[in-house]
C-alpha positions, 0 to 999 in steps of 0.5 A, spaced: 499 500 499 500 507 500 505 506 507 510 500 505 511 505 498 512 511 503 517 506 508 521 504 502 525 509 501 526 512 508 528 506 510 533 507 505 535 513 506 535 511 514 540 505 512 545 509 508 545 515 513 547 510 518 552 507 513 556 513 513 556 514 520 559 507 522 563 507 516 565 513 520 566 510 527 570 504 523 575 508 521 576 512 527 578 505 531 581 501 524 580 494 526 583 488 524 577 484 524 571 486 524 566 482 530 558 482 528 553 478 532 545 479 529 542 478 523 542 486 521 549 487 523 551 482 518 549 485 513 550 493 515 558 490 517 560 486 511 557 491 506 562 497 511 568 492 511 568 489 504 568 498 503 574 498 508 578 492 506 577 488 512 574 481 514 567 481 518 567 474 522 559 472 523 557 470 530 551 466 527 545 464 533 540 464 528 538 460 522 539 464 515 533 466 512 531 463 507 529 468 502 533 470 494 537 475 496 538 473 503 542 467 500 545 471 495 548 475 500 551 470 505 554 467 498 556 474 496 559 476 503 563 469 503 566 469 498 569 476 499 571 478 506 566 474 511 567 468 515 562 465 519 561 462 527 554 458 527 553 456 534 551 449 533 551 444 527 544 445 525 545 451 524 552 450 520 548 445 516 542 449 515 546 454 511 546 449 505 553 451 503 557 448 498 564 445 499 568 450 496 565 455 503 567 450 508 574 454 510 570 459 512 564 456 516 565 454 522 562 451 529 562 453 536 559 452 541 555 457 546 560 456 553 557 456 561 562 456 566 562 449 569 566 452 576 561 457 576 555 453 575 555 446 577 551 440 574 549 436 580 544 431 579 537 430 582 539 425 588 544 429 591 540 435 591 537 438 597 530 438 593 529 431 589 527 435 583 530 436 576 529 443 572 530 443 565 531 451 563 530 454 556 532 461 555 531 464 548 525 467 544 518 463 544 517 463 537 517 457 533 524 456 530 527 455 537 523 449 538 519 450 544 513 447 543 518 440 541 522 442 548 515 441 552 513 434 549 519 431 550 519 433 556 512 430 557 515 424 554 522 424 560 516 425 565 512 419 563 519 414 563 521 416 570 518 415 576 515 420 581 517 417 586 525 419 584 524 426 582 520 431 579 522 434 573 519 441 571 521 445 565 522 452 565 522 457 560 525 464 561 524 469 554 519 472 550 516 474 543 522 478 541 516 483 536 509 484 540 508 487 533 508 480 530 502 477 531 504 471 528 509 470 533 504 472 539 499 467 537 505 462 538 507 464 543 500 465 547 498 457 544 503 454 547 502 458 554 494 456 553 495 448 551 502 448 556 501 442 562 502 444 570 510 442 569 511 447 565 514 454 568 513 461 564 517 466 567 518 471 561 523 476 559 529 477 564 535 482 564 539 477 568 539 470 568 545 468 572 540 466 577 536 461 574 543 457 571 543 456 579 
């Protein structure tokens, strides 16, 4: 409609102005390597890095979009100045890249300090319960509905006399204006069994890792 017709050139102007500021900042800092986190940043920082002749390392925490332009940009970047760290093998496989890009893509799992957050078997806890935690957005591609079903099946196999199993979901919807995401979150909340707790968005999740 007319709103999109007006929004498109305004967005292009905004992106161009931001890119100019970004280039100015990068020239002042003069980094040897540029680190990028977040899909929007991957686009902007890769272009900036290309213009400044600097390599860019993407930290890919999510699945890459399937749209044609996004696929084109991924391959264009890998053939020029981009390298990709995937947070899981699943993310790497989903990129669906040819073998010639193998030396540009690696997998590095998110780390957790085991000395600060030691795992204790339920038998060694004061309470005989096992809490399974999920920290992330409540969106379909993160799979909280799959996790709920998996924990349900796990509870069926574990004797309730041994310990209780609970599932805590920490997170929310990234964009409340996205009706599809909001509907999905509400659907899994309304259908969730009693052993599931929804704790919402949290500023600091360190206490929950305990």
